[in-house]
KOLNUVEX-600530 format. One line per field, with one value per residue (C-alpha): x, y negated, z; residue number from 1. Coordinates in steps of 0.1 Angstrom, whole numbers, plus 5000, padded with zeros to 4 digits. Layout:
<sites>
u [X; ...]
v [Y; ...]
w [Z; ...]
resi [NUM; ...]
</sites>
This chain:
<sites>
u [4843; 4847; 4880; 4917; 4927; 4968; 4981; 5017; 5028; 5064; 5066; 5032; 5021; 5006; 4970; 4975; 4952; 4923; 4926; 4928; 4894; 4878; 4889; 4880; 4844; 4838; 4850; 4826; 4796; 4798; 4809; 4797; 4765; 4778; 4789; 4819; 4822; 4829; 4867; 4896; 4923; 4956; 4982; 5019; 5043; 5075; 5097; 5086; 5108; 5080; 5044; 5025; 5021; 5001; 4976; 4973; 4967; 4942; 4921; 4921; 4909; 4879; 4866; 4877; 4863; 4887; 4918; 4954; 4983; 5018; 5049; 5086; 5115; 5138; 5125; 5128; 5108; 5074; 5078; 5090; 5061; 5032; 5044; 5042; 5006; 4998; 5008; 4983; 4952; 4925; 4897; 4895; 4905; 4932; 4938; 4968; 4971; 4994; 4981; 4969; 4949; 4960; 4936; 4905; 4882; 4861; 4890; 4888; 4852; 4860; 4891; 4870; 4844; 4870; 4885; 4850; 4844; 4873; 4905; 4933; 4954; 4941; 4968; 4960; 4970; 4979; 4989; 4957; 4945; 4961; 4991; 5019; 5008; 5013; 5049; 5081; 5103; 5130; 5102; 5082; 5114; 5120; 5084; 5084; 5118; 5104; 5076; 5100; 5119; 5084; 5076; 5107; 5129; 5110; 5080; 5055; 5018; 5011; 5035; 5025; 5035; 5041; 5007; 5005; 4972; 4969; 4944; 4944; 4928; 4945; 4965; 4979; 4987; 5008; 5028; 5031; 5045; 5074; 5087; 5121; 5123; 5123; 5116; 5097; 5102; 5086; 5058; 5077; 5088; 5054; 5039; 5071; 5067; 5030; 5036; 5050; 5019; 5000; 4965; 4967; 4940; 4956; 4933; 4941; 4922; 4924; 4931; 4934; 4952; 4930; 4933; 4947; 4974; 5010; 5038; 5073; 5104; 5129; 5164; 5195; 5200; 5165; 5174; 5207; 5189; 5163; 5188; 5203; 5172; 5163; 5194; 5187; 5150; 5161; 5187; 5163; 5163; 5134; 5116; 5094; 5055; 5035; 4994; 4982; 4969; 5008; 5009; 4986; 4999; 5033]
v [4897; 4914; 4932; 4930; 4966; 4966; 4998; 5004; 5025; 5040; 5065; 5078; 5115; 5117; 5106; 5086; 5057; 5080; 5093; 5061; 5048; 5081; 5073; 5035; 5044; 5071; 5044; 5018; 5043; 5060; 5031; 4996; 5004; 5008; 4969; 4967; 4931; 4937; 4947; 4928; 4953; 4945; 4973; 4969; 4986; 4987; 4991; 5024; 5040; 5064; 5054; 5025; 5013; 4985; 5010; 5026; 4993; 4982; 5013; 5002; 4968; 4984; 5000; 4977; 4939; 4926; 4939; 4922; 4942; 4930; 4945; 4940; 4960; 4968; 4994; 4974; 4998; 5000; 4973; 4949; 4959; 4957; 4921; 4911; 4924; 4910; 4876; 4876; 4886; 4861; 4876; 4875; 4911; 4931; 4968; 4985; 5020; 5049; 5055; 5090; 5078; 5107; 5098; 5099; 5072; 5071; 5053; 5021; 5009; 5022; 4997; 4970; 4974; 4971; 4941; 4923; 4934; 4912; 4932; 4912; 4944; 4979; 5008; 5044; 5069; 5103; 5119; 5129; 5148; 5173; 5153; 5170; 5204; 5196; 5181; 5197; 5201; 5176; 5149; 5161; 5155; 5122; 5111; 5124; 5105; 5074; 5077; 5077; 5047; 5028; 5037; 5037; 5013; 4987; 4992; 4986; 4984; 5013; 5044; 5054; 5028; 5048; 5058; 5048; 5025; 4994; 4966; 4929; 4895; 4861; 4864; 4899; 4888; 4860; 4884; 4909; 4886; 4879; 4913; 4919; 4955; 4965; 5002; 5026; 5011; 4979; 4992; 4997; 4959; 4947; 4960; 4950; 4912; 4916; 4927; 4895; 4875; 4872; 4872; 4891; 4919; 4952; 4985; 5019; 5043; 5080; 5094; 5128; 5140; 5155; 5189; 5182; 5158; 5174; 5156; 5155; 5157; 5129; 5130; 5124; 5090; 5078; 5090; 5070; 5039; 5041; 5047; 5015; 4995; 5009; 4995; 4961; 4963; 4970; 4943; 4916; 4885; 4883; 4848; 4837; 4845; 4826; 4824; 4838; 4802; 4789; 4816; 4797; 4762; 4769]
w [4936; 4971; 4967; 4953; 4946; 4940; 4925; 4916; 4888; 4878; 4849; 4853; 4839; 4804; 4804; 4835; 4822; 4813; 4851; 4865; 4849; 4862; 4896; 4892; 4880; 4906; 4934; 4921; 4915; 4949; 4971; 4952; 4938; 4903; 4903; 4883; 4891; 4928; 4923; 4909; 4902; 4899; 4884; 4885; 4860; 4882; 4851; 4839; 4812; 4800; 4790; 4802; 4766; 4753; 4740; 4775; 4790; 4765; 4773; 4809; 4799; 4778; 4811; 4837; 4835; 4863; 4853; 4858; 4844; 4855; 4841; 4844; 4826; 4856; 4881; 4915; 4940; 4954; 4980; 4950; 4928; 4958; 4965; 4928; 4927; 4962; 4952; 4922; 4947; 4943; 4967; 5007; 5011; 4995; 4996; 4982; 4973; 4956; 4922; 4928; 4956; 4980; 5008; 4986; 4975; 5005; 5024; 5005; 5014; 5051; 5053; 5035; 5062; 5088; 5075; 5071; 5108; 5117; 5114; 5098; 5088; 5086; 5080; 5074; 5104; 5090; 5125; 5132; 5102; 5077; 5062; 5082; 5071; 5035; 5037; 5026; 5058; 5050; 5046; 5076; 5098; 5081; 5089; 5125; 5129; 5118; 5142; 5170; 5158; 5155; 5188; 5208; 5191; 5172; 5195; 5168; 5177; 5153; 5151; 5117; 5092; 5061; 5049; 5013; 5018; 5036; 5036; 5047; 5050; 5040; 5073; 5065; 5030; 5040; 5061; 5036; 5012; 5038; 5035; 5019; 5019; 4981; 4983; 5007; 5042; 5032; 5052; 5084; 5079; 5072; 5107; 5124; 5115; 5120; 5155; 5163; 5155; 5190; 5180; 5149; 5148; 5135; 5133; 5123; 5102; 5103; 5067; 5053; 5019; 4992; 4983; 4948; 4964; 4959; 4980; 4966; 4986; 4989; 4972; 4989; 4969; 4984; 5018; 5017; 5005; 5031; 5058; 5048; 5049; 5080; 5098; 5079; 5095; 5129; 5129; 5113; 5136; 5158; 5158; 5184; 5185; 5163; 5159; 5127; 5117; 5115; 5088; 5066; 5075; 5061]
resi [1; 2; 3; 4; 5; 6; 7; 8; 9; 10; 11; 12; 13; 14; 15; 16; 17; 18; 19; 20; 21; 22; 23; 24; 25; 26; 27; 28; 29; 30; 31; 32; 33; 34; 35; 36; 37; 38; 39; 40; 41; 42; 43; 44; 45; 46; 47; 48; 49; 50; 51; 52; 53; 54; 55; 56; 57; 58; 59; 60; 61; 62; 63; 64; 65; 66; 67; 68; 69; 70; 71; 72; 73; 74; 75; 76; 77; 78; 79; 80; 81; 82; 83; 84; 85; 86; 87; 88; 89; 90; 91; 92; 93; 94; 95; 96; 97; 98; 99; 100; 101; 102; 103; 104; 105; 106; 107; 108; 109; 110; 111; 112; 113; 114; 115; 116; 117; 118; 119; 120; 121; 122; 123; 124; 125; 126; 127; 128; 129; 130; 131; 132; 133; 134; 135; 136; 137; 138; 139; 140; 141; 142; 143; 144; 145; 146; 147; 148; 149; 150; 151; 152; 153; 154; 155; 156; 157; 158; 159; 160; 161; 162; 163; 164; 165; 166; 167; 168; 169; 170; 171; 172; 173; 174; 175; 176; 177; 178; 179; 180; 181; 182; 183; 184; 185; 186; 187; 188; 189; 190; 191; 192; 193; 194; 195; 196; 197; 198; 199; 200; 201; 202; 203; 204; 205; 206; 207; 208; 209; 210; 211; 212; 213; 214; 215; 216; 217; 218; 219; 220; 221; 222; 223; 224; 225; 226; 227; 228; 229; 230; 231; 232; 233; 234; 235; 236; 237; 238; 239; 240; 241; 242; 243; 244; 245; 246; 247; 248; 249; 250]
</sites>
């Protein structure tokens, strides 16, 4: 197998399992020569109350030969779900994506190619594409505000940390598993601690959202939670610069 693909779910829509299989088969046929042995798929049920039944998971297993399904009862947030999935990765390279693949399937082999060419972490960059045109106003303001925090407060190596797709090798994986944020700002925390590794190679990949992708707005409760998480990330204690080999030795 060439790649671990980690995908979180929370209360998916009816027919989600059939849609996911269609996307998986399209990915394999278009970009991996039809080789279903190429991808180890890890799905994480983040405490869904609706659907994600044993029957639906069995349907996935019939079509995806290398599938690991992880489930827990309480909803703990996207950051927790992805750490759970990434902890079960078994190949040299790992990519995580939202389950609707909002940036299309072609970004996955493109990200894998960057990793094979020497990147330790590859992150999607939405600022040069069509992403902001499709955002609700409140979410657009939040996204722009986070970019300013990334650039001027945290001084991160990339300013767009929140794209729902990233890839990494064993060094990036070790760093990702050090994150603590349970919900949406785990991406920012990940890039922040990655920026402290002096010889880590971080690359950006321009992405566009697909025409069928619909972007929802944030609720007030989520905004309040993420403001608290943002303060925690900003105040997180800084450590001395490390090399990436230190990550594996510990």
